[in-house]
C-alpha angles and dihedrals in degrees: 000000000000117000094252094053090046091052091050090049092052091049092049091049091051094051124090118244111279093017121139127215120207111201130188115235137188115298121249114263123219118233092192137331096302108018133068129208113254106277117252118175094212 
């Protein structure tokens, strides 16, 4: 199992049933004044 999947599995196991996790991700990056790069969370 890759480290990211293992981390997600540990988080899910630690949470109570029905709980929700809100995680910060990478910010959107502007390509130019009116267009963003396609969003990728990694």
